C-alpha positions, 0 to 999 in steps of 0.5 A: 789670748790665742784661744779666743780667736775663731767662730764663737770662741766662748765654746772653748772656755771652761765655764761654757764646758762646765755648763753642759746639761747632757750627762749620759747614762753609764750604759752608753758607750758610743754616741754618733751624730749623722747630719749634712752640712747643707739642707734646711732640715739638717740645720738643727743638727748642725747647730746642736753639733756646733753648740753642744757637742763640745759640752757633751764630750767634756761631761762624758769622758768615757763615751766615744762621740762620733760625727758623720757628715754628708753621709745620710739623707736625714739627720739622726743620732745613734747610741750604742749600749754596753749590752749590744743594743742600739737606740736610733733618735730621729732629729729631722727638722728639729731645732737644737733646743728640741734636740737638747730637751729630747736627749735630756729626757731619753738618754741622760741621767735625771737630776736626782741621780746626778745629785746622788752621784755628786754627794756620793763622790764628795763622800768617797773623795775624802779619805778621812771618812770611814763608816757605813757608806764609805770605802772604809768600814773602820779606822783600823783598816788604815796602816799605822792605826790601832787595831779594832778593840773588838778584835784585839783588846787595847793595852791597859795604859790606853784605857781611861777606866784602868788609869782612873782606878789605878790612881784611886788604888782600886783595881 
């Protein structure tokens, strides 16, 4: 398989991309990493970019991710928010694990929020669902269905009560 050639080919597998833990908050639009390709205090940033940037891109398709190499004396991460604010995160001398844990605590969604979104997505993805908390409040809004009995009364032949009374002779 040609995609398994090169440095650390595991990074190009779907299982590896899905195992990423960095799911950024919805307010973040741009995520930039600044580091140098040489220097001991840039080592954690280089390793973070090598091992976790592809997962970050895969898990956050609506976020623009930029890397700037050899343009700064100290490594840092800068996040740009929707409202125009920015957040500067210093990663000078930190290991890739320290950077990963710090980003999870500062700019990523919590596990509780991720679980709520996944259950909501599952609920919304199924077009057969209707009622409270779903995209459709009632089955009658779907074309081809019988209108709501609260608005348009059902015809007599569709009412069980009417049919049973008709068979017994009582009306």
